[in-house]
N, CA, C, O and the ligand as a Tripos MOL2 file, in Angstrom:
@<TRIPOS>MOLECULE
protein
  213   211    54     0     0
PROTEIN
NO_CHARGES

@<TRIPOS>ATOM
      1 N         -13.8490  -21.1000   -7.5440 N.3       1 MET1
      2 CA        -12.8800  -20.5430   -6.4820 C.3       1 MET1
      3 C         -12.3980  -19.2170   -7.5620 C.2       1 MET1
      4 O         -11.3860  -19.1270   -8.2560 O.2       1 MET1
      5 N         -13.2980  -18.4670   -7.4310 N.am      2 ALA2
      6 CA        -12.7230  -17.2140   -8.2700 C.3       2 ALA2
      7 C         -12.3880  -16.0300   -7.4190 C.2       2 ALA2
      8 O         -11.1960  -15.7320   -7.3390 O.2       2 ALA2
      9 N         -13.2780  -15.3050   -6.7660 N.am      3 LYS3
     10 CA        -13.0380  -14.2890   -6.1450 C.3       3 LYS3
     11 C         -13.5840  -14.3170   -4.6630 C.2       3 LYS3
     12 O         -14.7580  -14.6400   -4.4790 O.2       3 LYS3
     13 N         -12.8500  -14.0230   -3.7110 N.am      4 ILE4
     14 CA        -13.2280  -14.2850   -2.0370 C.3       4 ILE4
     15 C         -13.3060  -12.7930   -1.6150 C.2       4 ILE4
     16 O         -12.2350  -12.1910   -1.5390 O.2       4 ILE4
     17 N         -14.4300  -12.1430   -1.3390 N.am      5 PRO5
     18 CA        -14.6510  -10.9810   -0.7500 C.3       5 PRO5
     19 C         -13.7770  -10.8310    0.4190 C.2       5 PRO5
     20 O         -13.2040   -9.7470    0.5360 O.2       5 PRO5
     21 N         -13.5750  -11.7510    1.3180 N.am      6 GLU6
     22 CA        -12.7010  -11.2380    2.3280 C.3       6 GLU6
     23 C         -11.3830  -11.2840    1.9350 C.2       6 GLU6
     24 O         -10.7440  -10.4770    2.6090 O.2       6 GLU6
     25 N         -10.5890  -11.9580    1.0240 N.am      7 ALA7
     26 CA         -9.2640  -11.7540    0.1420 C.3       7 ALA7
     27 C          -9.2480  -10.4590   -0.1620 C.2       7 ALA7
     28 O          -8.3160   -9.7800    0.2690 O.2       7 ALA7
     29 N         -10.2170   -9.8930   -0.9180 N.am      8 GLN8
     30 CA        -10.2050   -8.4410   -1.6150 C.3       8 GLN8
     31 C         -10.3040   -7.5040   -0.7400 C.2       8 GLN8
     32 O          -9.6930   -6.4780   -1.0400 O.2       8 GLN8
     33 N         -10.9250   -7.4960    0.3490 N.am      9 ASN9
     34 CA        -10.7990   -6.5750    1.3620 C.3       9 ASN9
     35 C          -9.6350   -6.4850    1.9290 C.2       9 ASN9
     36 O          -9.2050   -5.3870    2.2840 O.2       9 ASN9
     37 N          -8.9260   -7.6500    2.1090 N.am     10 ARG10
     38 CA         -7.3930   -7.4720    2.7560 C.3      10 ARG10
     39 C          -6.6050   -6.8520    1.6710 C.2      10 ARG10
     40 O          -5.7870   -5.9850    1.9800 O.2      10 ARG10
     41 N          -6.7710   -7.2290    0.3090 N.am     11 ILE11
     42 CA         -6.0030   -6.3800   -0.5090 C.3      11 ILE11
     43 C          -5.9930   -5.1380   -0.5030 C.2      11 ILE11
     44 O          -4.9670   -4.4770   -0.6650 O.2      11 ILE11
     45 N          -7.3120   -4.5830   -0.2860 N.am     12 PHE12
     46 CA         -7.7030   -3.0800   -0.6040 C.3      12 PHE12
     47 C          -6.9700   -2.6580    0.7470 C.2      12 PHE12
     48 O          -6.1530   -1.7490    0.5950 O.2      12 PHE12
     49 N          -7.0980   -3.1020    1.9080 N.am     13 LYS13
     50 CA         -6.5070   -2.6640    3.3470 C.3      13 LYS13
     51 C          -5.0810   -2.5870    3.1800 C.2      13 LYS13
     52 O          -4.4590   -1.8350    3.9310 O.2      13 LYS13
     53 N          -4.3970   -3.3380    2.1960 N.am     14 ASN14
     54 CA         -2.7960   -3.0530    1.9880 C.3      14 ASN14
     55 C          -2.4010   -2.2330    1.0520 C.2      14 ASN14
     56 O          -1.2460   -2.1870    0.6290 O.2      14 ASN14
     57 N          -3.3930   -1.4880    0.6440 N.am     15 VAL15
     58 CA         -3.0400   -0.3800   -0.3240 C.3      15 VAL15
     59 C          -2.3280    0.8500    0.3630 C.2      15 VAL15
     60 O          -2.7890    1.3450    1.3920 O.2      15 VAL15
     61 N          -1.4240    1.2230   -0.1190 N.am     16 PHE16
     62 CA         -0.7960    2.6420    0.5130 C.3      16 PHE16
     63 C          -0.6590    3.6810   -0.7350 C.2      16 PHE16
     64 O          -0.7900    3.2970   -1.8980 O.2      16 PHE16
     65 N          -0.4270    4.8190   -0.4400 N.am     17 VAL17
     66 CA         -0.0020    5.9070   -1.5880 C.3      17 VAL17
     67 C           1.2440    6.5670   -1.1060 C.2      17 VAL17
     68 O           1.4210    6.9580    0.0480 O.2      17 VAL17
     69 N           2.0600    6.6530   -2.0540 N.am     18 CYS18
     70 CA          3.1250    7.4660   -1.7910 C.3      18 CYS18
     71 C           2.8240    8.9450   -1.4640 C.2      18 CYS18
     72 O           2.0410    9.5150   -2.2240 O.2      18 CYS18
     73 N           3.3030    9.5840   -0.5120 N.am     19 LYS19
     74 CA          3.0730   10.7780   -0.2070 C.3      19 LYS19
     75 C           3.5580   11.8370   -1.0890 C.2      19 LYS19
     76 O           3.1020   12.9740   -0.9720 O.2      19 LYS19
     77 N           4.4920   11.5420   -2.0070 N.am     20 LYS20
     78 CA          5.1470   12.4460   -2.7630 C.3      20 LYS20
     79 C           4.5520   12.3980   -4.0680 C.2      20 LYS20
     80 O           4.1270   13.4310   -4.5860 O.2      20 LYS20
     81 N           4.4870   11.2860   -4.6420 N.am     21 CYS21
     82 CA          3.9950   11.1800   -6.2090 C.3      21 CYS21
     83 C           2.4690   10.6240   -6.2390 C.2      21 CYS21
     84 O           1.7640   10.8140   -7.2300 O.2      21 CYS21
     85 N           2.0350    9.9780   -5.1820 N.am     22 GLY22
     86 CA          0.7620    9.5390   -5.2770 C.3      22 GLY22
     87 C           0.3520    8.1560   -5.8480 C.2      22 GLY22
     88 O          -0.8100    7.7580   -5.9310 O.2      22 GLY22
     89 N           1.7080    7.3290   -6.3140 N.am     23 THR23
     90 CA          1.6020    5.9810   -6.6640 C.3      23 THR23
     91 C           1.2310    5.2180   -5.6710 C.2      23 THR23
     92 O           1.6620    5.3430   -4.5250 O.2      23 THR23
     93 N           0.1770    4.1410   -6.1390 N.am     24 LYS24
     94 CA         -0.3710    3.4210   -5.1510 C.3      24 LYS24
     95 C           0.5080    1.9580   -5.0800 C.2      24 LYS24
     96 O           0.7150    1.3020   -6.1010 O.2      24 LYS24
     97 N           0.9670    1.5630   -3.8150 N.am     25 VAL25
     98 CA          1.7720    0.3560   -3.7090 C.3      25 VAL25
     99 C           0.8590   -0.5470   -2.7240 C.2      25 VAL25
    100 O           0.3540   -0.1460   -1.6760 O.2      25 VAL25
    101 N           0.7520   -1.8220   -3.2600 N.am     26 ARG26
    102 CA          0.1960   -2.7390   -2.4250 C.3      26 ARG26
    103 C           1.3050   -3.5920   -1.6540 C.2      26 ARG26
    104 O           2.1870   -4.2250   -2.2350 O.2      26 ARG26
    105 N           1.1330   -3.5210   -0.1780 N.am     27 ALA27
    106 CA          1.9280   -4.1270    0.3220 C.3      27 ALA27
    107 C           1.6800   -4.4740    1.8680 C.2      27 ALA27
    108 O           0.7120   -3.9530    2.4200 O.2      27 ALA27
    109 N           2.4420   -5.2550    2.5190 N.am     28 ASP28
    110 CA          2.1090   -5.7060    3.8890 C.3      28 ASP28
    111 C           2.2920   -4.3910    4.8530 C.2      28 ASP28
    112 O           3.3540   -3.7700    4.8460 O.2      28 ASP28
    113 N           1.0450   -3.9580    5.7910 N.am     29 PRO29
    114 CA          1.5400   -2.7690    6.3370 C.3      29 PRO29
    115 C           2.6190   -3.2880    7.2070 C.2      29 PRO29
    116 O           3.5110   -2.4440    7.2870 O.2      29 PRO29
    117 N           2.8160   -4.1090    7.7310 N.am     30 GLN30
    118 CA          4.1810   -4.4180    8.5120 C.3      30 GLN30
    119 C           5.4460   -3.7960    7.8030 C.2      30 GLN30
    120 O           6.3030   -3.1530    8.4100 O.2      30 GLN30
    121 N           5.4620   -4.0280    6.6080 N.am     31 LYS31
    122 CA          6.5060   -3.8690    5.6390 C.3      31 LYS31
    123 C           6.4900   -2.4820    5.4350 C.2      31 LYS31
    124 O           7.5520   -2.0080    5.0320 O.2      31 LYS31
    125 N           5.5630   -1.7210    5.6080 N.am     32 ILE32
    126 CA          5.4770   -0.3550    5.4020 C.3      32 ILE32
    127 C           6.1210    0.3540    6.7060 C.2      32 ILE32
    128 O           7.0490    1.1630    6.6880 O.2      32 ILE32
    129 N           5.4890   -0.0810    7.7370 N.am     33 LEU33
    130 CA          6.0950    0.3770    8.9220 C.3      33 LEU33
    131 C           7.4620    0.3730    9.2090 C.2      33 LEU33
    132 O           7.9530    1.3050    9.8450 O.2      33 LEU33
    133 N           8.2440   -0.7200    8.7510 N.am     34 LYS34
    134 CA          9.4820   -0.9930    8.9150 C.3      34 LYS34
    135 C          10.3130   -0.4350    7.8920 C.2      34 LYS34
    136 O          11.5410   -0.5030    7.9510 O.2      34 LYS34
    137 N           9.6130    0.1840    6.8400 N.am     35 GLY35
    138 CA         10.5610    0.7750    5.8710 C.3      35 GLY35
    139 C          11.0290   -0.0360    4.7380 C.2      35 GLY35
    140 O          11.8730    0.3950    3.9530 O.2      35 GLY35
    141 N          10.4580   -1.2930    4.6270 N.am     36 LYS36
    142 CA         10.9340   -2.1010    3.8330 C.3      36 LYS36
    143 C          10.5260   -1.9490    2.3790 C.2      36 LYS36
    144 O          11.0830   -2.6090    1.5010 O.2      36 LYS36
    145 N           9.4000   -0.9430    2.0830 N.am     37 ILE37
    146 CA          8.8830   -0.7920    0.7480 C.3      37 ILE37
    147 C           9.3380    0.5450    0.3880 C.2      37 ILE37
    148 O           9.5120    1.4760    1.1750 O.2      37 ILE37
    149 N           9.5370    0.5570   -1.0420 N.am     38 LYS38
    150 CA         10.0100    1.6850   -1.6000 C.3      38 LYS38
    151 C           9.0570    1.8570   -2.7410 C.2      38 LYS38
    152 O           8.5780    0.9060   -3.3590 O.2      38 LYS38
    153 N           8.7830    3.2320   -3.0120 N.am     39 CYS39
    154 CA          7.8940    3.7340   -4.2210 C.3      39 CYS39
    155 C           8.7830    3.3880   -5.4300 C.2      39 CYS39
    156 O           9.9860    3.6260   -5.5360 O.2      39 CYS39
    157 N           7.9740    2.7830   -6.3260 N.am     40 ARG40
    158 CA          8.8170    2.3840   -7.4470 C.3      40 ARG40
    159 C           9.1140    3.4710   -8.2320 C.2      40 ARG40
    160 O          10.1260    3.4700   -8.9320 O.2      40 ARG40
    161 N           8.2390    4.5370   -8.1940 N.am     41 LYS41
    162 CA          8.6680    5.6080   -8.8820 C.3      41 LYS41
    163 C           9.7230    6.5750   -8.6080 C.2      41 LYS41
    164 O          10.6160    6.8820   -9.3990 O.2      41 LYS41
    165 N           9.5330    7.0990   -7.2610 N.am     42 CYS42
    166 CA         10.4380    7.8470   -6.4910 C.3      42 CYS42
    167 C          11.4430    7.5260   -5.6330 C.2      42 CYS42
    168 O          12.4330    8.1930   -5.3330 O.2      42 CYS42
    169 N          11.0430    6.2430   -5.1910 N.am     43 LYS43
    170 CA         12.1230    5.5150   -4.4660 C.3      43 LYS43
    171 C          11.9450    5.9990   -2.9210 C.2      43 LYS43
    172 O          12.6830    5.6000   -2.0200 O.2      43 LYS43
    173 N          10.7610    7.0030   -2.7160 N.am     44 LYS44
    174 CA         10.5910    7.3690   -1.4270 C.3      44 LYS44
    175 C          10.1040    6.2250   -0.4980 C.2      44 LYS44
    176 O           9.7410    5.1810   -1.0410 O.2      44 LYS44
    177 N          10.0650    6.3210    0.7650 N.am     45 ARG45
    178 CA          9.5060    5.4310    1.8200 C.3      45 ARG45
    179 C           8.3710    6.1490    2.5490 C.2      45 ARG45
    180 O           7.9360    5.6010    3.5620 O.2      45 ARG45
    181 N           7.8470    7.2940    2.1600 N.am     46 ALA46
    182 CA          6.7830    7.9910    2.8550 C.3      46 ALA46
    183 C           5.5220    7.5060    2.1950 C.2      46 ALA46
    184 O           5.1600    7.8590    1.0730 O.2      46 ALA46
    185 N           4.8690    6.6530    2.9970 N.am     47 PHE47
    186 CA          3.3890    6.0960    2.4280 C.3      47 PHE47
    187 C           2.4620    6.6890    3.4870 C.2      47 PHE47
    188 O           2.8040    7.1750    4.5650 O.2      47 PHE47
    189 N           1.1930    6.5600    2.9790 N.am     48 ARG48
    190 CA         -0.0570    6.7100    3.9520 C.3      48 ARG48
    191 C          -0.9690    5.6780    3.4980 C.2      48 ARG48
    192 O          -0.7120    5.0050    2.5000 O.2      48 ARG48
    193 N          -2.0580    5.5170    4.2070 N.am     49 PRO49
    194 CA         -2.9170    4.2290    3.9060 C.3      49 PRO49
    195 C          -3.9770    5.0410    2.9240 C.2      49 PRO49
    196 O          -4.2220    6.2470    2.9330 O.2      49 PRO49
    197 N          -4.5560    3.9560    2.0320 N.am     50 LEU50
    198 CA         -5.3980    4.6620    1.0530 C.3      50 LEU50
    199 C          -6.4510    5.3490    1.4340 C.2      50 LEU50
    200 O          -6.7250    6.4040    0.8610 O.2      50 LEU50
    201 N          -7.2280    4.8540    2.4820 N.am     51 LYS51
    202 CA         -8.3690    5.5470    3.0780 C.3      51 LYS51
    203 C          -8.4160    6.9840    3.4810 C.2      51 LYS51
    204 O          -9.3560    7.7450    3.2560 O.2      51 LYS51
    205 N          -7.3550    7.2630    4.0710 N.am     52 LYS52
    206 CA         -7.0250    8.7430    4.4870 C.3      52 LYS52
    207 C          -7.1670    9.5530    3.5060 C.2      52 LYS52
    208 O          -6.8370    9.1400    2.3940 O.2      52 LYS52
    209 N          -7.6010   10.6810    3.6180 N.am     53 LYS53
    210 CA         -7.7190   11.7990    2.6470 C.3      53 LYS53
    211 C          -7.0490   13.0940    3.0210 C.2      53 LYS53
    212 O          -7.1080   14.0610    2.2610 O.2      53 LYS53
    213 ZN          6.5240    8.2000   -5.0280 Zn       54 ZN54
@<TRIPOS>BOND
     1     1     2 1
     2     2     3 1
     3     3     4 2
     4     3     5 am
     5     5     6 1
     6     6     7 1
     7     7     8 2
     8     7     9 am
     9     9    10 1
    10    10    11 1
    11    11    12 2
    12    11    13 am
    13    13    14 1
    14    14    15 1
    15    15    16 2
    16    15    17 am
    17    17    18 1
    18    18    19 1
    19    19    20 2
    20    19    21 am
    21    21    22 1
    22    22    23 1
    23    23    24 2
    24    23    25 am
    25    25    26 1
    26    26    27 1
    27    27    28 2
    28    27    29 am
    29    29    30 1
    30    30    31 1
    31    31    32 2
    32    31    33 am
    33    33    34 1
    34    34    35 1
    35    35    36 2
    36    35    37 am
    37    37    38 1
    38    38    39 1
    39    39    40 2
    40    39    41 am
    41    41    42 1
    42    42    43 1
    43    43    44 2
    44    43    45 am
    45    45    46 1
    46    46    47 1
    47    47    48 2
    48    47    49 am
    49    49    50 1
    50    50    51 1
    51    51    52 2
    52    51    53 am
    53    53    54 1
    54    54    55 1
    55    55    56 2
    56    55    57 am
    57    57    58 1
    58    58    59 1
    59    59    60 2
    60    59    61 am
    61    61    62 1
    62    62    63 1
    63    63    64 2
    64    63    65 am
    65    65    66 1
    66    66    67 1
    67    67    68 2
    68    67    69 am
    69    69    70 1
    70    70    71 1
    71    71    72 2
    72    71    73 am
    73    73    74 1
    74    74    75 1
    75    75    76 2
    76    75    77 am
    77    77    78 1
    78    78    79 1
    79    79    80 2
    80    79    81 am
    81    81    82 1
    82    82    83 1
    83    83    84 2
    84    83    85 am
    85    85    86 1
    86    86    87 1
    87    87    88 2
    88    87    89 am
    89    89    90 1
    90    90    91 1
    91    91    92 2
    92    91    93 am
    93    93    94 1
    94    94    95 1
    95    95    96 2
    96    95    97 am
    97    97    98 1
    98    98    99 1
    99    99   100 2
   100    99   101 am
   101   101   102 1
   102   102   103 1
   103   103   104 2
   104   103   105 am
   105   105   106 1
   106   106   107 1
   107   107   108 2
   108   107   109 am
   109   109   110 1
   110   110   111 1
   111   111   112 2
   112   111   113 am
   113   113   114 1
   114   114   115 1
   115   115   116 2
   116   115   117 am
   117   117   118 1
   118   118   119 1
   119   119   120 2
   120   119   121 am
   121   121   122 1
   122   122   123 1
   123   123   124 2
   124   123   125 am
   125   125   126 1
   126   126   127 1
   127   127   128 2
   128   127   129 am
   129   129   130 1
   130   130   131 1
   131   131   132 2
   132   131   133 am
   133   133   134 1
   134   134   135 1
   135   135   136 2
   136   135   137 am
   137   137   138 1
   138   138   139 1
   139   139   140 2
   140   139   141 am
   141   141   142 1
   142   142   143 1
   143   143   144 2
   144   143   145 am
   145   145   146 1
   146   146   147 1
   147   147   148 2
   148   147   149 am
   149   149   150 1
   150   150   151 1
   151   151   152 2
   152   151   153 am
   153   153   154 1
   154   154   155 1
   155   155   156 2
   156   155   157 am
   157   157   158 1
   158   158   159 1
   159   159   160 2
   160   159   161 am
   161   161   162 1
   162   162   163 1
   163   163   164 2
   164   163   165 am
   165   165   166 1
   166   166   167 1
   167   167   168 2
   168   167   169 am
   169   169   170 1
   170   170   171 1
   171   171   172 2
   172   171   173 am
   173   173   174 1
   174   174   175 1
   175   175   176 2
   176   175   177 am
   177   177   178 1
   178   178   179 1
   179   179   180 2
   180   179   181 am
   181   181   182 1
   182   182   183 1
   183   183   184 2
   184   183   185 am
   185   185   186 1
   186   186   187 1
   187   187   188 2
   188   187   189 am
   189   189   190 1
   190   190   191 1
   191   191   192 2
   192   191   193 am
   193   193   194 1
   194   194   195 1
   195   195   196 2
   196   195   197 am
   197   197   198 1
   198   198   199 1
   199   199   200 2
   200   199   201 am
   201   201   202 1
   202   202   203 1
   203   203   204 2
   204   203   205 am
   205   205   206 1
   206   206   207 1
   207   207   208 2
   208   207   209 am
   209   209   210 1
   210   210   211 1
   211   211   212 2
@<TRIPOS>SUBSTRUCTURE
     1 MET1         2 RESIDUE 1 A MET
     2 ALA2         6 RESIDUE 1 A ALA
     3 LYS3        10 RESIDUE 1 A LYS
     4 ILE4        14 RESIDUE 1 A ILE
     5 PRO5        18 RESIDUE 1 A PRO
     6 GLU6        22 RESIDUE 1 A GLU
     7 ALA7        26 RESIDUE 1 A ALA
     8 GLN8        30 RESIDUE 1 A GLN
     9 ASN9        34 RESIDUE 1 A ASN
    10 ARG10       38 RESIDUE 1 A ARG
    11 ILE11       42 RESIDUE 1 A ILE
    12 PHE12       46 RESIDUE 1 A PHE
    13 LYS13       50 RESIDUE 1 A LYS
    14 ASN14       54 RESIDUE 1 A ASN
    15 VAL15       58 RESIDUE 1 A VAL
    16 PHE16       62 RESIDUE 1 A PHE
    17 VAL17       66 RESIDUE 1 A VAL
    18 CYS18       70 RESIDUE 1 A CYS
    19 LYS19       74 RESIDUE 1 A LYS
    20 LYS20       78 RESIDUE 1 A LYS
    21 CYS21       82 RESIDUE 1 A CYS
    22 GLY22       86 RESIDUE 1 A GLY
    23 THR23       90 RESIDUE 1 A THR
    24 LYS24       94 RESIDUE 1 A LYS
    25 VAL25       98 RESIDUE 1 A VAL
    26 ARG26      102 RESIDUE 1 A ARG
    27 ALA27      106 RESIDUE 1 A ALA
    28 ASP28      110 RESIDUE 1 A ASP
    29 PRO29      114 RESIDUE 1 A PRO
    30 GLN30      118 RESIDUE 1 A GLN
    31 LYS31      122 RESIDUE 1 A LYS
    32 ILE32      126 RESIDUE 1 A ILE
    33 LEU33      130 RESIDUE 1 A LEU
    34 LYS34      134 RESIDUE 1 A LYS
    35 GLY35      138 RESIDUE 1 A GLY
    36 LYS36      142 RESIDUE 1 A LYS
    37 ILE37      146 RESIDUE 1 A ILE
    38 LYS38      150 RESIDUE 1 A LYS
    39 CYS39      154 RESIDUE 1 A CYS
    40 ARG40      158 RESIDUE 1 A ARG
    41 LYS41      162 RESIDUE 1 A LYS
    42 CYS42      166 RESIDUE 1 A CYS
    43 LYS43      170 RESIDUE 1 A LYS
    44 LYS44      174 RESIDUE 1 A LYS
    45 ARG45      178 RESIDUE 1 A ARG
    46 ALA46      182 RESIDUE 1 A ALA
    47 PHE47      186 RESIDUE 1 A PHE
    48 ARG48      190 RESIDUE 1 A ARG
    49 PRO49      194 RESIDUE 1 A PRO
    50 LEU50      198 RESIDUE 1 A LEU
    51 LYS51      202 RESIDUE 1 A LYS
    52 LYS52      206 RESIDUE 1 A LYS
    53 LYS53      210 RESIDUE 1 A LYS
    54 ZN54       213 GROUP 0 **** ****
Protein backbone atom coordinates (compact mmCIF):
# COMPACT_ATOMS: atom_id res chain seq x y z
CA MET A 1 0.00 0.00 0.00
CA ALA A 2 2.45 2.64 -1.10
CA LYS A 3 1.18 5.03 -3.72
CA ILE A 4 -2.28 5.07 -5.14
CA PRO A 5 -2.44 6.87 -8.50
CA GLU A 6 -5.94 8.12 -7.87
CA ALA A 7 -4.96 9.64 -4.58
CA GLN A 8 -1.98 11.36 -6.18
CA ASN A 9 -4.21 12.82 -8.84
CA ARG A 10 -6.41 14.22 -6.18
CA ILE A 11 -3.43 15.72 -4.43
CA PHE A 12 -2.27 17.44 -7.59
CA LYS A 13 -5.72 18.73 -8.32
CA ASN A 14 -5.79 20.37 -4.96
CA VAL A 15 -2.68 22.41 -5.52
CA PHE A 16 -3.08 26.14 -5.83
CA VAL A 17 -0.61 28.87 -6.55
CA CYS A 18 -0.52 32.21 -4.79
CA LYS A 19 -1.15 34.97 -7.31
CA LYS A 20 1.22 37.29 -5.58
CA CYS A 21 4.34 35.33 -4.68
CA GLY A 22 3.81 32.05 -6.52
CA THR A 23 3.91 29.83 -3.49
CA LYS A 24 2.22 26.51 -3.97
CA VAL A 25 -0.37 25.56 -1.43
CA ARG A 26 -2.12 22.25 -1.22
CA ALA A 27 -5.63 22.67 0.03
CA ASP A 28 -9.22 21.68 -0.41
CA PRO A 29 -10.73 23.72 -3.29
CA GLN A 30 -13.78 24.38 -1.16
CA LYS A 31 -11.58 25.99 1.45
CA ILE A 32 -9.86 28.09 -1.19
CA LEU A 33 -13.20 29.28 -2.47
CA LYS A 34 -14.36 30.16 1.00
CA GLY A 35 -11.20 32.12 1.67
CA LYS A 36 -10.05 29.92 4.50
CA ILE A 37 -6.60 29.36 3.10
CA LYS A 38 -3.89 31.95 3.44
CA CYS A 39 -0.56 31.99 1.70
CA ARG A 40 2.07 31.05 4.22
CA LYS A 41 4.49 33.57 2.79
CA CYS A 42 2.55 36.71 2.03
CA LYS A 43 -0.72 35.97 3.86
CA LYS A 44 -2.77 36.74 0.77
CA ARG A 45 -5.88 34.82 -0.08
CA ALA A 46 -5.57 35.14 -3.84
CA PHE A 47 -4.99 31.73 -5.35
CA ARG A 48 -5.33 30.18 -8.75
CA PRO A 49 -5.32 26.51 -9.75
CA LEU A 50 -1.94 25.06 -10.59
CA LYS A 51 -2.92 23.99 -14.09
CA LYS A 52 -3.85 27.44 -15.34
CA LYS A 53 -1.01 29.35 -16.89
ZN1 LIG B 1 1.80 34.44 -1.47
